[in-house]
N, C-alpha and C positions, 0 to 999 in steps of 0.2 A: 447695788451689789458690785463687788470688785472682782474683776477677771484678770488673770495673767495670760498673755498670749506669747508662747515661746515658738518663734518661727523665724528662720534665717532668710526667707524670701521677703525682701522689704515690701514689695508691692502687695503680696498676699497678706502680710501682717497688717499693713495699713488698711487694706480693704476690710479685713475682719474687724479691726478696731473701730473704723468709721461706722460700719454697719451696727455693731453692738452698742456703740455710743448712742446711736439713734434709737436703740431699743432701751435706753436709759440705764445701761451698765457703765461702770467706771472701768476703763481698760488701761492696763499697763502692758508694755511690750518688752520682751527680751529677745535679742536677735542671735544669742549664742548660749552655749552651755554655762559658761562662767557667770554671765549676767543673770541667768535664770536661777542658779544656785544662790547668788547673792540676794535676789529679791525674795525667794522662798524662805531663806534663812532669816530675813528681816520682817517680812510682812505675812499676813494671812489673806487668803483669797477664797471666794466662794467656789471658784472653779479655775483650773489650769487647762488651757487649750495647748496641746503639746505636739510639736513635730518630733519625730524620732531621729531624723537625720540632721544633726547640727555640726557646724564646722569644727568644733573643738571638743566634742563629747557625744555621748549617747543619751537619747531621751529615756531609755530604760533606767539609766542611772539617776536621772532626775526624779523618776517615779520612786525609786528606792529611797532617795534623799528625802522626798516629801513625806513618805510614810515613816521613815526613821525619826523625822521631826515631829511625828504624831500630828501632822496637819490634817484638819478635817476638810481640806479642799477636795472637791470633786476633780476628776481628771478625765479629759476627753483627748484621746490620741487622734491627730490628723497626720496622715502619712501617705506617701506615694508607694510605700512598701505594703502591698496588699496581700502578702502571703499569710496563710493560715497560722504558721508558726509564730509570726510576729504578733498577730492578734491574740493568740493564746498566751504568749509570754507577757504582753502588756496587761491583759486582763488578770492574769495570775499574780502579777506584781501589785495589783490594786487599782488599775485604771477602771473607770466606770463605763467607758464607751470607746469605740474605735471607728473612725470615719475615714475611709480611703479618699485620697485626692484623685481627680478633682471632685468637689462637692459644691452644693449650693449653700449660700450663706443662710437662707431661710431654714434649710434642714439642720445646719449647725446650731442655729438659734433654738429650734425645736428640741434638739438633743440636750442643749444647755438647760433649757427650762425643765426637762425631764430629770436631769441629774440633780438640779437644785431642789425639785419637789421631793425626790427620793431621800436626799440627805437631810432636809430640814422640815419637810411636811409629810413624812411617811408615804410619799407618792400620791397624796391626795390633791385634787384640784382645788378643794376648798378646805380650810382648816379653821377650827373654832377654838377660841380662848375665852370661855365664859361668854360675855356679851359681844366680844370682839371677833369678827370673822375676817379671815385673810384669803384672798383669791390671787395666788402668786402669779399665775400665767398672765393675768390682765392687770396685775399690780393695783388691785383694788382692796380697800378696807371698808368694812361695814360695822357699824355699832347698832345693836338691836335691829339688824336687817335694813338699816338705812346707810347708804354710802356716804362716806365723808371724803372731802377733797383734800388730799395731802400733796405737798410738793414732792419732787423726786428725793430730796434729802430727808424730808420728814418720813417718807415711806421707808427708805433704806435704814433710817435710824430706828424706826419701830421694828422692822424685821430683825435687825441686829440685836436689839434688846430681847425680843421674843425668843429668838433661836438660841439665846444665851440666858434664858430665864433662870432666876435664882442665883446667877453668877454675878459677882461684882465686876463691873467693867470700868477700868480707869478712864479718865477723860482723854488721856493720850491714846489709848487703844481705840476709842470711839472715833477720835479725830483721824487717826491713821486709816481706819476702815472707811470712813466717809469720803476722805479726800486723797488718800494714798500719797503718791509722789507730788501731788499738785498743791499741797499746802503744808507749811512747816508748823512745828509745835511752837507757836508764838502767841502773843496776846490776842491778835486778830482771830486766830484759830479758836481759842477758848470762847471769845465773844460770839463767834458764829455758832459754835456748839450750843451755848446757852440760849441763843435766839431760837435755833431750831428745836431744842428740847422744850423750851417754854411754849412755842407755838403748837408742837405736837401734843403736849399735855392738855392745853386749852381746847384744842379741837376734839380730842377724845372725850374730855369731861363735858364739854358743851353738848356732845351728841348722846350723853347718858352713860358713858363708861366710868367705872371707878378709876381712881388714880393708882395704877399699878406700878408706876415708875417711882422708885424710891431713891432719893438723893443720899449718897453716902458721903458724909462731910469730909472735905479735903481729899477725897479719893475719886469718886465718880458716881455711877448710877447702877441700879439693879432693877430688873423687871420681876416683880414679886407677885405671884398669883395666890400666895397664902393669905 
């Protein structure tokens, strides 16, 4: 799952990114307002971790821009501004949570998991799709109540397909979601996608799941429960 960290304090941004990378998130960082708008305009994120005080603009305006773009990203505000009015304004604009500085990275991670659960799994710790069961907090997938071992990319791919079920996802959209800034839309990217998709389908079917992943010729894929 891909996270955008908008924070002008370089050391803090790096600490958050390193911690969340260890928690198996893909993290991208913007250190200012302009870069944040560019990234939100180009890419989709599961969640945006957002500082309000940026050197060239307001975090409140970033929230407005994300909502205007109709982004489904969750938004967690992190700020040294701990006033009630700032909290109310941020939440009223559409932020999901507000965490005052200083904070522990473990608490930030817990709030991040909560936001993702609410947005994609109706707040449930465990979510079922027929014989497939997803436990997002521990990043586990079970088929017919038997856990299957998925790689980080296979898990992220499955969740992206499931949370966009019945929607056709282009190969380019899936590649951008899985690798973000770290992989270009090149032949190697497509080959990597085909490999992960093939492995995921095989593991699900070997465990007894139906093949819900439909290949849309020359376009991409769709997770179809019909």
